[in-house]
N, C-alpha and C positions, 0 to 999 in steps of 0.2 A: 545580572541578561539574564533574562526569563531561560529555562529551559527546552531543548527540544524534547515533547512526547516521540515515543517509539512504542507504539501501537503493538502486542504477540498477544496473537490467536490460537499457539499454540504452542508447548514448548519444544517442541523442537527445531520451532519457526524463530530463531531468537535475533539479537540485530545485528548478530557478526561483524562482517566487516564496513559493515557502515556503520555504527559505534566504532570503532579501533580511528576510523574517518575522521568524526567530529574527534576524538579524542586527540590527536593529530592537529587538529584544529584548532586545537582550545573551546571545545565549543562545549554547552553544558549541554547532558541529556538524561533525559527519568523516562524509563522503566515504566508501563501501563502493561500489566501482565491480565489481559482480561483471562485466556485461560487459567488463572489462580483468581477470580472475580472479583480486581479491581475492579472499583468503577466507572466509565468514559466519566472525564473532565466537562462541566456546566460550559465551560468558558475559553473558549481557543486561544486567547489572548493573554492568559498562563503561560503561553506559551511561545515561546520564535519558530516555531514549523511545528508541522505532521508529519511524522512517517509511519508505514504499517506496513508491515512486516506480512508472508504467505501462510498458508496454514492448509490443511486437506479438505476443509468444508468449504463451500461453496458461498455467496452471498447470496443468493436463494435458499439456504438453508430454512430458515427464520429460525434462528438463533435470539436469546435476549438481548442482545445488545446491539442487534444490525442495525437498528432503527437510530436507538440512544449517538452511534458515532457514525448513521450516515447525517442528523439534524448536526452533529457537535462538525462534520467537516463542510457541507451547506453551510455553515456561520463561518468558517473559517477560508472561505474561503471570501464571502460578504465585506469581511473584515481582513482581507487578505493579506492573514496567516499561512506562510507556503503551506505544499500538504505534497504530499510526494506518498505512493503507493505500491506495491511492492506486490505484483500475485494480488494474493485477494485481497489487498487495502488498492490495486488498481479495479478491482469489480465495484468496494464499497462505494471509492473515488464514483466510479462514471454514474453507481445506481442512484448516490447520496445527489449526485448532478443531473438526474433526470434519465441518463442515457440506458438501453437494454442492458441486460447481460443474461450470456445467454451461452447454453453447451456449445465448444464447437466441432464441428463437422470429427475431424479430426488431431487428435495430438501434437505439438508442438515438442521434437525433439530433435535439438542440435545444434551446431553454427549458423546462428541469421545474422544479416547486414540490421544496422538505425541508421538510418536516415533523421539529423537532427534539425529541424527544417527554424527550430527558436531560437533566431541569434543571444539575447541575452543567455538563457538555458546550452547554448552554446561554449557561453564565456563561464557563468558560474557552476552548469553541473557538469559538465562535461569535457575540462580543462581546453574550449577551444576547438574541441572537434567534430566537426558538422555530420559526421560516420567512424560508423563501431562494428564490430561485430562482438557479437557476446553468449552466451550460451544460455539455449535455455530450458526448459523439462517440464512440461505442461501436457500433462495426462491428462486422461479423462479417470475420474474417480471408480468404480467397477458400480456401482448403486449407478450412474452418470448412463453408462452406457446402455442403461434397457431401460432408463424412465421414465413416462411420458410428457415429462415437465424438464425443464432448464436447470442444468447441475450449475 
């Protein structure tokens, strides 16, 4: 079986419980450590899925790997390879698919409710739950608080 690619953008933002869950399900995974200079794979079909972790940077920071990973994500969506983005990974997926990514007006910190409107996602990703509470910690990096451009 093809592994699930887990992209790491910062050494402080590893796969954590996501890899524990994959291991418990008997699903193979492969770490792609972009923070250590790993190349972005060319073909998403090499993977059963793609998971992207977070990081202290923004998708708008102009990093060398931003466009190659966005191209990979567009290709993954086109060939129906499942993609999951956490934090920065969500920013990358949004940008890859043409959505604007801008700085939030206020920080998001605390326990917040999540509604899952997609029935297959409720079953496949959230244990059948249509709603749950999760903890978020999204602050603006100090460079973003005064930056004239989106962070």
